[in-house]
N, C-alpha and C positions, 0 to 999 in steps of 0.2 A: 616515458613522456617528458618532453622538454620542459624545463623549469620556466615559469612565468616571472619575468623581471618587471620592476617598476622603475621608470627613470625618464631621462630627457633625451630627445631626439633632435639632432641638429643637421641641417643640410646647408652647405655653403655653395652657392652657384654663381658662376661668372656671368655677368649681364652683358648683353649685346654681342654675344659671340657668333650668333647666326649671321647677323649683318656683317660683322667683322670678317668672317670667313668668306662670305660671298664676294668680298671686295679684295681678297688677299691671296698672295702666293702661298701654296700649301706648305712648302718646306719651312719658310720663316714663321708661318702661323703655328706650325707644330712646335717650334722652339719656344715661341712666346708662351703658348699654353702650358708646356712642360715646366717652364720657369715659374709661372704663376701657381701651378698646382703644387710644386715643391714648397713655395712660400705658404700656401694654405695648410699643407700637411705639417710644416714646422710650427705653425701657430695653433694647431689642434692639439692642445696640451691636456695631460691628465688633470682631473679625473675623466676627461673625454677620451674615448677610445675610437679610433677610426674603424668603421665597419668595412667600407670599400670605397673605391673611386668609381664614379659613374660619368665617364666622359669628362666634361668640364665642371664637375661637382664633386665635393667631398662629403661623404655621409658618415656621421659619427653618433655616438651615444654615451650617456653617463648615467650610472646607477644612482638611485635616490640617496642612499646612505653615503655619508662623507662627501657630499657634493659641495660646491662653492656657495657662498652667500649670494643672494639674488643680485645685489649691486655689483659684486666682483664678476659674476658671470656676464652681466651686461657690459661691463668694462672690458672683459676679455674679448668679446665680440667686437667692440669698438676698437680695441688695440689691433685686432686682426685687420679691420678695415683700414685703419691708418697706415699699417705696414703695407697693405696692398696698394694703396694710393701712392705711397712713397716709391714703391717699386715701379709703378707705372710712370711716375714723373721722372725717375732715374733712367728708365729705358728711353723715354722721349728725349731727355737731355743728352744721353750718350749715343743716340742714333746717328749713324753716318750712312745708312742705307736708304735708297730712294724708292724701294719697293712699297707696294700698298700695305703689306702686312706690317711693316715697321712704321709706316707713316700714320696708320690708323690705330696704333696701340692705345692712344688716349681715349678712344671711344669705348673701351672696356670698363666695366664697373662690377659691383659685387652685391649679391643679395643673400640674406640669411633667413632660415626658417627654423623656428624653435617650437617644439611641442612636448607635452608631458603625457605619458600614458603607460600602458602595459605592452610588453612584447616578449618574444622568445628569441634566443640566439641559436642559430644552427650553423655549425662549422661546415663550410663549403670550400674545398680546395685550400686557399691561403687566406680566407677572411671569414669573419662572423657575419652571416646573413641575418638581417633583422626581419622578423615575421610577426604579423598581427594586424588587427584592424587599425590601431593607432599609427602603425607604420604606413598603412594605406592613406590615412588622413594627411600626414605630412607630405607624402608624395603627390597627392592630389592638389595640395596647396601651391605646388610649383606652377600650376596653371591657374592664374587668378586675374583680377581686374584692378589690382593695386595701382599700377602706373596710370591706367586709364582714368581712375577716379581721383587720384591724389597728385599725379604728375611726378612722383618719386621714381627715379631710376635705380637708386641704390637704397636699400632699406633692410630692416630686420622685421620679420613678421612673427609675432608671438601669439600663439593661441591663448585663449582665456585659461585653459588648463595649465599652461606653462606659467602664465602670470601669477595665478593663485598659488601654485606649488613653490615658485621662487619667492613668493612674498613680496612682489614688487608692484602691488596695486597702486601705491603712491607714485612710483616712477612712471607707471603706465598712463597716469593722468596727463603727462606731457606728450603722449603719443596719440595717433589718430585711430579711433575705433573703426573697425572694418569688418564686414560680414561677407563670407562667400557661401554659395549654395551648390551642393553637388548631388547628383543622383545617387541614391542608396545611402548617402551620408546625411543629407539635410543641410541645415545651416551650421556653419563653423564660425564662431565669433573670435575675432582676433584684434590685436592692436599693432599699428604700424609705426616703426621708429625710423625717421628719415636720417640717413647716414651722412649726407653731404654736409650738414651743419657741424657734425662731429669732426669731419676732416678740416673744415674751415677754422674751427676753434683750436685744433691741436697741431696743425702743420707748422706753425711758427711759434709755438709755446716755448717760452724761456724758462730757465730754472733758477731758483734762488740758491745761492751758494754762501756758505759760512767760511770765510777765509781762515787760514791757519792761525794767524795772529789775533783772530777774533774768537777763538774757541775757549770756552771755559771748562768744558768737560767732554769726554769722548769715550765711547765703548763700542766694541764690535764683537760679533760672534758668527760662526758659520753653522748652518743647519742643513740637514739632508732633505730639503724640500724645495721645489721650484719657486721662482719669484712670485708667481700669481697666487700660490698657496700661502706663502709668507705674507704677501700683501693682505690677504684675507685675515690673517692673524694679527699683524701689527696695527691694523686699523680698527680692530675689534676692541671696544671699551674694556672688556674683561681682561684681556691680555695687557692692554696699555696701563691699566691700574696697577698690575704687578710691577711693571718696569718703573712707573712713576712713584711707586711706593705709596699709593693712596688706597683708601678703603674701597672706593668704587668710582666709576665714571658714568655719567649720563651723556647722551647726545642731544643737542638742541639745534634748532634752526636748520633743519635739512632743506636743501634746495631742490625743488622738483622731485621730492622723495628721496634724494641722495645726500650722502656726505659729500661736500664740495667746498670750494673756497667760500668763506663766510659762515660755514657751520661751526658749531662750538662743541668741545668736550668740556663738560663740567666735572671738575676733579675734587672729590671730597677727601680731606685729610684727617678728619676727626674734629670734634668740638665744632667751633664755628668757622674753621679755616676751609675755605673753598677757593680754588684757583680756576681760572678760565683759560682754555687753550683754543684760540681762534685759528681755524685753518686758513692759511694764506696761499698755499700751493698744494695741488692734488694732481699728481702724475702717476696714475696706476702702474704698478709693478716696477716703478723706478724710485720715486721719492715723494715725500710729503713734508711740508714745513708748517709749523704752528707758531703763533705769537702767544707766549704764556705770561700771565700775570704772576707776580712774586709777592712774598710777604712784605717786601719793602715798598712803601707807597710810591706810586707813579713810576715804578721800575718794571720793565718787561724784558723778556729774552726770547730768542728764537730757538726752537728745537726742530732739528732736521732728522728724518729717518730715511736712509738711503739703502736700496737693495741692489746688490751686484751679483749676477750669476757666477757660479764657480763650477768646478768639475763635479763636485758632489752635491751641489744644491744652490744655496744662496748665502752670501755674507750680508748680515744686517748690521748697519752702523747707525748709532745714535749720537748726535752732536748737539751740544748746548752752546749757544753764543754767549758772549759777555752782555752785560745789561744794556738796555736802551732806556732813555728817559733823561730827566734833569741831571746835571753834573753830580750833585751831592747824592742823589738816589743811585746813580750808576756806581759811584765809588763805594758806597756802603754795600750795595748788592754784590759787587765783584769781590770786595775784601772779605765780608762776612759769609757770603753765599758760596764763594768759590770752593772752599774745602767741603762744605756741606753738600753742594751739588755733585762734586766728584765722587764723594762717598755714597751718595744716593744713587748715582748712575751705576757705580760698581755693584752695590747691593741689589739694585733693580735688575741688572743683567743676570746676576746669579739666580735670582728668583725666576726670571723669565725663562732662562735656559733650563732650570730644573723642572719647571712646569712642562715645557715642551718635551724634554727627555723622558719624563714619566709617561706623557701621552703617546710618544713614539714607541716606547717599550710596550704599551698596551695595544698598539696597533691602531690608534685612533686617527692617525694621519696617513695610513697606508694608501698609496695611490696605485692604480693599475699601471703596469709597465706599458709604455707606448711602443707598439710593434713597429719595427723598421719597415718602411715601404720602399722596396728596391727601385732604383732609378728605371730599371727595365719595365716594371709594372706601371710606373708613372707615364713612361713613354707609350706603353701599350694603351693606356687610358686616353692619352692625347690622340693617338692614331684612331682609336675607336670613335672618339668624338668627331674627328675630321671625316671619317668614313660615313658616320650617321648624317652629318650635315650635307655631304655630297649626294648621298643616295636619294 
């Protein structure tokens, strides 16, 4: 008997493909679809595992244990959408062909469907087939009235089961409640997240940089985990407290249920000493910057955490800037604090690394290996999609 698993189901579906195909030359349309499918596959990252390709959609799943935090998973979806839109814009910019397939690329968009439930995995040929009533639910949700009722062309549809299991009830308050009704299933309650504002907010986002001559302290280390997993860790108050050499950290002032610019990490160092770290920049899987108070009155500093993909995982770099504030406060902070901050960063990195190494040794961050999807299989999926649209 097949083992019943509990976890997350995700379908990423290219929007507007039927109309695009009806107005396009098949050869060039095939190339466009294959390129976009390759991008979606690349961004379907562990702990998600691709089950199979279904024409112009990618179907994946992730088991409940050792999954990402709710906010990080939402941001992983948003990151995929931004990468998709950038790819579309780049195709349009570099287009020198006058055919309809190339001229109409900008009409394509993306939808995401997220559900949580029980399912079994059955190995069929070269993929894991998902089976179960909850699998039927997410497939039925592909046919819905979201665009008709909201006007959204690109969106993420979260079922209430997914919202609750991810613990993103606060985040879902910024979404549109939506209900679909299906024969034999009844009502399915969902929340709809409009993706176009995500693209508008992130497409021209700039980064805060701490110049070499402005650095007070710097530490880096490499870990055998992908950037999105390390992001989940370095933004977690429990891990940040280890690096910052504090007793504990609390999060204040979430924005729309999320950590975001304007949110605060409250850092307790013992006794009455508390420092506040205000998030200035939040760029998931790449970097974040906080403005931190210091023991010197009126003096603050910037702390930047940058993630860089490597061959084995991710390089995590922590940088502390020289002090900001009135001249005398800056001088005192840089002179007195310079040595202390460098020593604190060094000790903090040792503790941070030791914690992760112990957890890795215990298998706490073990991720499923992402199976390679051969280019031939992607091409076959594109052909199958084209054939289905023509039939």
